[in-house]
Every structure is written in C-alpha cells, then in structure tokens.
Backbone as XML, in Angstrom:
<?xml version="1.0"?>
<chain id="A" units="angstrom">
  <residue number="1" name="UNK">
    <atom name="N" x="8.419" y="36.348" z="42.066"/>
    <atom name="CA" x="7.925" y="35.357" z="41.118"/>
    <atom name="C" x="7.197" y="34.244" z="41.876"/>
  </residue>
  <residue number="2" name="UNK">
    <atom name="N" x="6.090" y="33.828" z="41.354"/>
    <atom name="CA" x="5.306" y="32.778" z="41.991"/>
    <atom name="C" x="5.952" y="31.412" z="41.745"/>
  </residue>
  <residue number="3" name="UNK">
    <atom name="N" x="5.790" y="30.532" z="42.703"/>
    <atom name="CA" x="6.327" y="29.179" z="42.607"/>
    <atom name="C" x="5.598" y="28.407" z="41.510"/>
  </residue>
  <residue number="4" name="UNK">
    <atom name="N" x="6.367" y="27.818" z="40.620"/>
    <atom name="CA" x="5.794" y="27.027" z="39.531"/>
    <atom name="C" x="5.669" y="25.550" z="39.906"/>
  </residue>
  <residue number="5" name="UNK">
    <atom name="N" x="6.351" y="25.124" z="40.991"/>
    <atom name="CA" x="6.373" y="23.712" z="41.365"/>
    <atom name="C" x="5.014" y="23.192" z="41.823"/>
  </residue>
  <residue number="6" name="UNK">
    <atom name="N" x="4.190" y="24.045" z="42.419"/>
    <atom name="CA" x="2.900" y="23.579" z="42.935"/>
    <atom name="C" x="1.918" y="23.242" z="41.811"/>
  </residue>
  <residue number="7" name="UNK">
    <atom name="N" x="2.134" y="23.775" z="40.626"/>
    <atom name="CA" x="1.230" y="23.502" z="39.502"/>
    <atom name="C" x="1.235" y="22.025" z="39.108"/>
  </residue>
  <residue number="8" name="UNK">
    <atom name="N" x="2.350" y="21.356" z="39.299"/>
    <atom name="CA" x="2.502" y="19.966" z="38.863"/>
    <atom name="C" x="2.173" y="18.945" z="39.939"/>
  </residue>
  <residue number="9" name="UNK">
    <atom name="N" x="1.728" y="19.393" z="41.102"/>
    <atom name="CA" x="1.473" y="18.463" z="42.201"/>
    <atom name="C" x="0.209" y="17.652" z="41.968"/>
  </residue>
  <residue number="10" name="UNK">
    <atom name="N" x="0.303" y="16.382" z="42.332"/>
    <atom name="CA" x="-0.844" y="15.489" z="42.320"/>
    <atom name="C" x="-1.015" y="14.960" z="43.742"/>
  </residue>
  <residue number="11" name="UNK">
    <atom name="N" x="-2.204" y="14.517" z="44.114"/>
    <atom name="CA" x="-2.401" y="13.999" z="45.472"/>
    <atom name="C" x="-1.452" y="12.829" z="45.764"/>
  </residue>
  <residue number="12" name="UNK">
    <atom name="N" x="-0.901" y="12.831" z="46.969"/>
    <atom name="CA" x="-0.043" y="11.736" z="47.423"/>
    <atom name="C" x="-0.524" y="11.249" z="48.775"/>
  </residue>
  <residue number="13" name="UNK">
    <atom name="N" x="-0.243" y="10.004" z="49.070"/>
    <atom name="CA" x="-0.560" y="9.415" z="50.364"/>
    <atom name="C" x="0.738" y="9.249" z="51.146"/>
  </residue>
  <residue number="14" name="UNK">
    <atom name="N" x="0.724" y="9.528" z="52.442"/>
    <atom name="CA" x="1.924" y="9.304" z="53.255"/>
    <atom name="C" x="2.341" y="7.834" z="53.219"/>
  </residue>
  <residue number="15" name="UNK">
    <atom name="N" x="3.643" y="7.595" z="53.073"/>
    <atom name="CA" x="4.170" y="6.234" z="53.000"/>
    <atom name="C" x="4.372" y="5.605" z="54.377"/>
  </residue>
  <residue number="16" name="UNK">
    <atom name="N" x="4.265" y="6.406" z="55.439"/>
    <atom name="CA" x="4.508" y="5.891" z="56.789"/>
    <atom name="C" x="3.689" y="6.686" z="57.789"/>
  </residue>
  <residue number="17" name="UNK">
    <atom name="N" x="3.588" y="6.161" z="59.007"/>
    <atom name="CA" x="2.848" y="6.823" z="60.091"/>
    <atom name="C" x="3.737" y="7.794" z="60.870"/>
  </residue>
  <residue number="18" name="UNK">
    <atom name="N" x="5.019" y="7.805" z="60.556"/>
    <atom name="CA" x="5.981" y="8.684" z="61.212"/>
    <atom name="C" x="7.151" y="8.899" z="60.282"/>
  </residue>
  <residue number="19" name="UNK">
    <atom name="N" x="8.178" y="9.592" z="60.756"/>
    <atom name="CA" x="9.369" y="9.821" z="59.944"/>
    <atom name="C" x="9.980" y="8.468" z="59.571"/>
  </residue>
  <residue number="20" name="UNK">
    <atom name="N" x="10.086" y="8.215" z="58.283"/>
    <atom name="CA" x="10.551" y="6.911" z="57.809"/>
    <atom name="C" x="11.933" y="6.558" z="58.343"/>
  </residue>
  <residue number="21" name="UNK">
    <atom name="N" x="12.863" y="7.501" z="58.254"/>
    <atom name="CA" x="14.232" y="7.230" z="58.698"/>
    <atom name="C" x="14.326" y="7.119" z="60.215"/>
  </residue>
  <residue number="22" name="UNK">
    <atom name="N" x="13.610" y="7.983" z="60.943"/>
    <atom name="CA" x="13.634" y="7.917" z="62.414"/>
    <atom name="C" x="13.027" y="6.600" z="62.907"/>
  </residue>
  <residue number="23" name="UNK">
    <atom name="N" x="11.951" y="6.148" z="62.268"/>
    <atom name="CA" x="11.349" y="4.871" z="62.651"/>
    <atom name="C" x="12.357" y="3.738" z="62.459"/>
  </residue>
  <residue number="24" name="UNK">
    <atom name="N" x="13.078" y="3.779" z="61.352"/>
    <atom name="CA" x="14.077" y="2.750" z="61.062"/>
    <atom name="C" x="15.230" y="2.791" z="62.078"/>
  </residue>
  <residue number="25" name="UNK">
    <atom name="N" x="15.598" y="4.005" z="62.511"/>
    <atom name="CA" x="16.699" y="4.182" z="63.467"/>
    <atom name="C" x="16.254" y="3.994" z="64.915"/>
  </residue>
  <residue number="26" name="UNK">
    <atom name="N" x="14.953" y="4.008" z="65.143"/>
    <atom name="CA" x="14.445" y="3.975" z="66.508"/>
    <atom name="C" x="14.589" y="5.311" z="67.213"/>
  </residue>
  <residue number="27" name="UNK">
    <atom name="N" x="14.552" y="6.397" z="66.442"/>
    <atom name="CA" x="14.728" y="7.744" z="66.991"/>
    <atom name="C" x="13.384" y="8.469" z="67.032"/>
  </residue>
  <residue number="28" name="UNK">
    <atom name="N" x="13.377" y="9.667" z="67.584"/>
    <atom name="CA" x="12.149" y="10.461" z="67.717"/>
    <atom name="C" x="12.233" y="11.702" z="66.833"/>
  </residue>
  <residue number="29" name="UNK">
    <atom name="N" x="11.113" y="12.415" z="66.725"/>
    <atom name="CA" x="11.027" y="13.624" z="65.917"/>
    <atom name="C" x="10.107" y="14.616" z="66.593"/>
  </residue>
  <residue number="30" name="UNK">
    <atom name="N" x="10.151" y="15.876" z="66.113"/>
    <atom name="CA" x="9.286" y="16.934" z="66.648"/>
    <atom name="C" x="7.997" y="17.031" z="65.829"/>
  </residue>
  <residue number="31" name="UNK">
    <atom name="N" x="8.118" y="17.218" z="64.515"/>
    <atom name="CA" x="6.966" y="17.384" z="63.628"/>
    <atom name="C" x="7.234" y="16.649" z="62.321"/>
  </residue>
  <residue number="32" name="UNK">
    <atom name="N" x="6.161" y="16.323" z="61.599"/>
    <atom name="CA" x="6.286" y="15.557" z="60.364"/>
    <atom name="C" x="5.957" y="16.391" z="59.135"/>
  </residue>
  <residue number="33" name="UNK">
    <atom name="N" x="6.663" y="16.090" z="58.049"/>
    <atom name="CA" x="6.463" y="16.748" z="56.759"/>
    <atom name="C" x="6.258" y="15.684" z="55.690"/>
  </residue>
  <residue number="34" name="UNK">
    <atom name="N" x="5.391" y="15.980" z="54.731"/>
    <atom name="CA" x="5.058" y="15.073" z="53.645"/>
    <atom name="C" x="5.640" y="15.596" z="52.338"/>
  </residue>
  <residue number="35" name="UNK">
    <atom name="N" x="6.401" y="14.772" z="51.643"/>
    <atom name="CA" x="6.897" y="15.127" z="50.311"/>
    <atom name="C" x="5.734" y="15.024" z="49.347"/>
  </residue>
  <residue number="36" name="UNK">
    <atom name="N" x="5.448" y="16.105" z="48.652"/>
    <atom name="CA" x="4.304" y="16.144" z="47.751"/>
    <atom name="C" x="4.615" y="15.543" z="46.377"/>
  </residue>
  <residue number="37" name="UNK">
    <atom name="N" x="5.833" y="15.024" z="46.212"/>
    <atom name="CA" x="6.178" y="14.329" z="44.967"/>
    <atom name="C" x="6.014" y="12.824" z="45.102"/>
  </residue>
  <residue number="38" name="UNK">
    <atom name="N" x="6.407" y="12.268" z="46.268"/>
    <atom name="CA" x="6.445" y="10.805" z="46.379"/>
    <atom name="C" x="5.780" y="10.244" z="47.636"/>
  </residue>
  <residue number="39" name="UNK">
    <atom name="N" x="5.355" y="11.102" z="48.572"/>
    <atom name="CA" x="4.710" y="10.615" z="49.786"/>
    <atom name="C" x="5.667" y="10.278" z="50.915"/>
  </residue>
  <residue number="40" name="UNK">
    <atom name="N" x="6.956" y="10.562" z="50.738"/>
    <atom name="CA" x="7.925" y="10.333" z="51.820"/>
    <atom name="C" x="7.517" y="11.143" z="53.045"/>
  </residue>
  <residue number="41" name="UNK">
    <atom name="N" x="7.605" y="10.542" z="54.222"/>
    <atom name="CA" x="7.337" y="11.240" z="55.472"/>
    <atom name="C" x="8.666" y="11.433" z="56.181"/>
  </residue>
  <residue number="42" name="UNK">
    <atom name="N" x="8.998" y="12.682" z="56.447"/>
    <atom name="CA" x="10.258" y="13.007" z="57.122"/>
    <atom name="C" x="10.019" y="13.973" z="58.259"/>
  </residue>
  <residue number="43" name="UNK">
    <atom name="N" x="11.009" y="14.055" z="59.144"/>
    <atom name="CA" x="10.910" y="14.965" z="60.284"/>
    <atom name="C" x="11.360" y="16.371" z="59.888"/>
  </residue>
  <residue number="44" name="UNK">
    <atom name="N" x="10.849" y="17.358" z="60.623"/>
    <atom name="CA" x="11.068" y="18.768" z="60.317"/>
    <atom name="C" x="12.467" y="19.228" z="60.731"/>
  </residue>
  <residue number="45" name="UNK">
    <atom name="N" x="12.781" y="20.464" z="60.410"/>
    <atom name="CA" x="14.080" y="21.024" z="60.758"/>
    <atom name="C" x="14.207" y="21.350" z="62.240"/>
  </residue>
  <residue number="46" name="UNK">
    <atom name="N" x="13.127" y="21.282" z="63.002"/>
    <atom name="CA" x="13.212" y="21.416" z="64.459"/>
    <atom name="C" x="13.603" y="20.086" z="65.096"/>
  </residue>
  <residue number="47" name="UNK">
    <atom name="N" x="13.516" y="19.014" z="64.336"/>
    <atom name="CA" x="13.950" y="17.699" z="64.794"/>
    <atom name="C" x="15.457" y="17.589" z="64.574"/>
  </residue>
  <residue number="48" name="UNK">
    <atom name="N" x="16.121" y="16.796" z="65.407"/>
    <atom name="CA" x="17.586" y="16.735" z="65.305"/>
    <atom name="C" x="18.074" y="16.126" z="63.989"/>
  </residue>
  <residue number="49" name="UNK">
    <atom name="N" x="17.271" y="15.258" z="63.356"/>
    <atom name="CA" x="17.736" y="14.581" z="62.144"/>
    <atom name="C" x="17.374" y="15.288" z="60.840"/>
  </residue>
  <residue number="50" name="UNK">
    <atom name="N" x="16.369" y="16.137" z="60.856"/>
    <atom name="CA" x="15.980" y="16.954" z="59.694"/>
    <atom name="C" x="15.817" y="16.125" z="58.411"/>
  </residue>
  <residue number="51" name="UNK">
    <atom name="N" x="15.110" y="15.004" z="58.516"/>
    <atom name="CA" x="15.008" y="14.091" z="57.382"/>
    <atom name="C" x="14.204" y="14.634" z="56.209"/>
  </residue>
  <residue number="52" name="UNK">
    <atom name="N" x="13.238" y="15.512" z="56.425"/>
    <atom name="CA" x="12.480" y="16.071" z="55.301"/>
    <atom name="C" x="13.402" y="16.901" z="54.400"/>
  </residue>
  <residue number="53" name="UNK">
    <atom name="N" x="14.235" y="17.725" z="54.995"/>
    <atom name="CA" x="15.182" y="18.539" z="54.214"/>
    <atom name="C" x="16.239" y="17.655" z="53.570"/>
  </residue>
  <residue number="54" name="UNK">
    <atom name="N" x="16.697" y="16.638" z="54.278"/>
    <atom name="CA" x="17.669" y="15.708" z="53.685"/>
    <atom name="C" x="17.057" y="14.992" z="52.485"/>
  </residue>
  <residue number="55" name="UNK">
    <atom name="N" x="15.776" y="14.652" z="52.579"/>
    <atom name="CA" x="15.083" y="14.024" z="51.448"/>
    <atom name="C" x="15.087" y="14.965" z="50.247"/>
  </residue>
  <residue number="56" name="UNK">
    <atom name="N" x="14.800" y="16.240" z="50.460"/>
    <atom name="CA" x="14.834" y="17.208" z="49.359"/>
    <atom name="C" x="16.224" y="17.250" z="48.724"/>
  </residue>
  <residue number="57" name="UNK">
    <atom name="N" x="17.270" y="17.344" z="49.543"/>
    <atom name="CA" x="18.623" y="17.439" z="48.996"/>
    <atom name="C" x="19.012" y="16.176" z="48.220"/>
  </residue>
  <residue number="58" name="UNK">
    <atom name="N" x="18.498" y="15.029" z="48.637"/>
    <atom name="CA" x="18.817" y="13.780" z="47.958"/>
    <atom name="C" x="18.004" y="13.514" z="46.703"/>
  </residue>
  <residue number="59" name="UNK">
    <atom name="N" x="16.780" y="14.048" z="46.654"/>
    <atom name="CA" x="15.872" y="13.734" z="45.544"/>
    <atom name="C" x="15.536" y="14.936" z="44.666"/>
  </residue>
  <residue number="60" name="UNK">
    <atom name="N" x="15.683" y="16.132" z="45.199"/>
    <atom name="CA" x="15.268" y="17.378" z="44.542"/>
    <atom name="C" x="13.755" y="17.474" z="44.390"/>
  </residue>
  <residue number="61" name="UNK">
    <atom name="N" x="12.986" y="16.690" z="45.174"/>
    <atom name="CA" x="11.528" y="16.850" z="45.196"/>
    <atom name="C" x="11.255" y="18.188" z="45.880"/>
  </residue>
  <residue number="62" name="UNK">
    <atom name="N" x="10.609" y="19.128" z="45.213"/>
    <atom name="CA" x="10.609" y="20.517" z="45.665"/>
    <atom name="C" x="9.664" y="20.899" z="46.804"/>
  </residue>
  <residue number="63" name="UNK">
    <atom name="N" x="8.501" y="20.257" z="46.919"/>
    <atom name="CA" x="7.455" y="20.777" z="47.805"/>
    <atom name="C" x="7.123" y="19.785" z="48.921"/>
  </residue>
  <residue number="64" name="UNK">
    <atom name="N" x="7.035" y="20.314" z="50.149"/>
    <atom name="CA" x="6.574" y="19.537" z="51.295"/>
    <atom name="C" x="5.318" y="20.169" z="51.843"/>
  </residue>
  <residue number="65" name="UNK">
    <atom name="N" x="4.601" y="19.384" z="52.646"/>
    <atom name="CA" x="3.398" y="19.859" z="53.330"/>
    <atom name="C" x="3.483" y="19.387" z="54.766"/>
  </residue>
  <residue number="66" name="UNK">
    <atom name="N" x="2.979" y="20.176" z="55.680"/>
    <atom name="CA" x="2.927" y="19.746" z="57.068"/>
    <atom name="C" x="1.990" y="18.553" z="57.196"/>
  </residue>
  <residue number="67" name="UNK">
    <atom name="N" x="2.393" y="17.581" z="58.014"/>
    <atom name="CA" x="1.526" y="16.441" z="58.314"/>
    <atom name="C" x="0.968" y="16.539" z="59.731"/>
  </residue>
  <residue number="68" name="UNK">
    <atom name="N" x="1.100" y="17.701" z="60.339"/>
    <atom name="CA" x="0.586" y="17.894" z="61.688"/>
    <atom name="C" x="-0.920" y="18.129" z="61.636"/>
  </residue>
  <residue number="69" name="UNK">
    <atom name="N" x="-1.658" y="17.560" z="62.596"/>
    <atom name="CA" x="-3.118" y="17.740" z="62.624"/>
    <atom name="C" x="-3.510" y="19.219" z="62.618"/>
  </residue>
  <residue number="70" name="UNK">
    <atom name="N" x="-4.446" y="19.567" z="61.754"/>
    <atom name="CA" x="-4.948" y="20.936" z="61.683"/>
    <atom name="C" x="-4.082" y="21.896" z="60.880"/>
  </residue>
  <residue number="71" name="UNK">
    <atom name="N" x="-2.945" y="21.443" z="60.374"/>
    <atom name="CA" x="-2.061" y="22.306" z="59.576"/>
    <atom name="C" x="-2.168" y="21.929" z="58.113"/>
  </residue>
  <residue number="72" name="UNK">
    <atom name="N" x="-2.248" y="22.938" z="57.254"/>
    <atom name="CA" x="-2.369" y="22.701" z="55.818"/>
    <atom name="C" x="-1.301" y="23.441" z="55.022"/>
  </residue>
  <residue number="73" name="UNK">
    <atom name="N" x="-0.306" y="24.023" z="55.711"/>
    <atom name="CA" x="0.683" y="24.830" z="55.021"/>
    <atom name="C" x="1.686" y="23.949" z="54.273"/>
  </residue>
  <residue number="74" name="UNK">
    <atom name="N" x="2.310" y="24.561" z="53.282"/>
    <atom name="CA" x="3.328" y="23.885" z="52.500"/>
    <atom name="C" x="4.524" y="24.794" z="52.294"/>
  </residue>
  <residue number="75" name="UNK">
    <atom name="N" x="5.585" y="24.209" z="51.748"/>
    <atom name="CA" x="6.820" y="24.962" z="51.518"/>
    <atom name="C" x="7.518" y="24.406" z="50.280"/>
  </residue>
  <residue number="76" name="UNK">
    <atom name="N" x="7.999" y="25.311" z="49.439"/>
    <atom name="CA" x="8.794" y="24.948" z="48.274"/>
    <atom name="C" x="10.246" y="25.265" z="48.575"/>
  </residue>
  <residue number="77" name="UNK">
    <atom name="N" x="11.092" y="24.238" z="48.598"/>
    <atom name="CA" x="12.517" y="24.433" z="48.896"/>
    <atom name="C" x="13.226" y="25.297" z="47.849"/>
  </residue>
  <residue number="78" name="UNK">
    <atom name="N" x="13.151" y="24.988" z="46.550"/>
    <atom name="CA" x="13.911" y="25.781" z="45.580"/>
    <atom name="C" x="13.509" y="27.256" z="45.547"/>
  </residue>
  <residue number="79" name="UNK">
    <atom name="N" x="12.227" y="27.527" z="45.731"/>
    <atom name="CA" x="11.749" y="28.910" z="45.669"/>
    <atom name="C" x="11.701" y="29.580" z="47.039"/>
  </residue>
  <residue number="80" name="UNK">
    <atom name="N" x="12.001" y="28.815" z="48.103"/>
    <atom name="CA" x="11.971" y="29.337" z="49.471"/>
    <atom name="C" x="10.638" y="30.056" z="49.724"/>
  </residue>
  <residue number="81" name="UNK">
    <atom name="N" x="9.541" y="29.390" z="49.363"/>
    <atom name="CA" x="8.215" y="30.008" z="49.439"/>
    <atom name="C" x="7.262" y="29.169" z="50.283"/>
  </residue>
  <residue number="82" name="UNK">
    <atom name="N" x="6.600" y="29.835" z="51.240"/>
    <atom name="CA" x="5.582" y="29.197" z="52.067"/>
    <atom name="C" x="4.207" y="29.391" z="51.438"/>
  </residue>
  <residue number="83" name="UNK">
    <atom name="N" x="3.327" y="28.428" z="51.694"/>
    <atom name="CA" x="1.932" y="28.494" z="51.257"/>
    <atom name="C" x="1.059" y="28.266" z="52.474"/>
  </residue>
  <residue number="84" name="UNK">
    <atom name="N" x="0.061" y="29.116" z="52.672"/>
    <atom name="CA" x="-0.843" y="28.969" z="53.818"/>
    <atom name="C" x="-1.659" y="27.684" z="53.760"/>
  </residue>
  <residue number="85" name="UNK">
    <atom name="N" x="-2.046" y="27.316" z="52.556"/>
    <atom name="CA" x="-2.878" y="26.116" z="52.394"/>
    <atom name="C" x="-2.393" y="25.359" z="51.169"/>
  </residue>
  <residue number="86" name="UNK">
    <atom name="N" x="-2.055" y="24.098" z="51.405"/>
    <atom name="CA" x="-1.624" y="23.225" z="50.312"/>
    <atom name="C" x="-2.365" y="21.906" z="50.498"/>
  </residue>
  <residue number="87" name="UNK">
    <atom name="N" x="-3.372" y="21.636" z="49.675"/>
    <atom name="CA" x="-4.149" y="20.417" z="49.859"/>
    <atom name="C" x="-3.304" y="19.169" z="49.614"/>
  </residue>
  <residue number="88" name="UNK">
    <atom name="N" x="-3.750" y="18.059" z="50.255"/>
    <atom name="CA" x="-3.053" y="16.812" z="50.041"/>
    <atom name="C" x="-3.551" y="16.262" z="48.738"/>
  </residue>
</chain>
C-alpha cells in the first residue's frame, strides 16, 4: 500500500541550523532530518541522541526528509516507507 501521509505535506522551513535538542544540550550529531509537518530539525538514528525519531514518537508527525546537502530522500515512520525524492 502506498503511503498516504505524503499527500498532505506542505512546504516547511527548518526551524534551526542544526539538531534543536543537541544545540540546546551542547551535543553533536551525525546527520540532520527535517520534520515535514512542523519544520523541527533533529538528528538521525546514527546519532547517539536520535532526536528525529524521538520527535516522531512525541508528536506522531509522520514524515521526515534528509537535510543533508545533495540528499532529497524522505521517510514515513508509520508506513516504514522510504522515498527517493521528497521536495521541501
């Protein structure tokens, strides 16, 4: 079944230049992910804090997009589905 969550996405702007929680803690991250519902910027699951996934569990915002330069892929948590290209 195709993911229905991407149909409702509207353009969002990143709320921070790095992982919001890591910046507040003074910690580092590996890669950044953008919440496509609210613009939250969180660190990836390769980072020790995994703030992007924690944001999903806390808010149920379903879709993230990579914020890494040159990457356009996205992921839907509830449907466990990757997308090769997900525009901002």
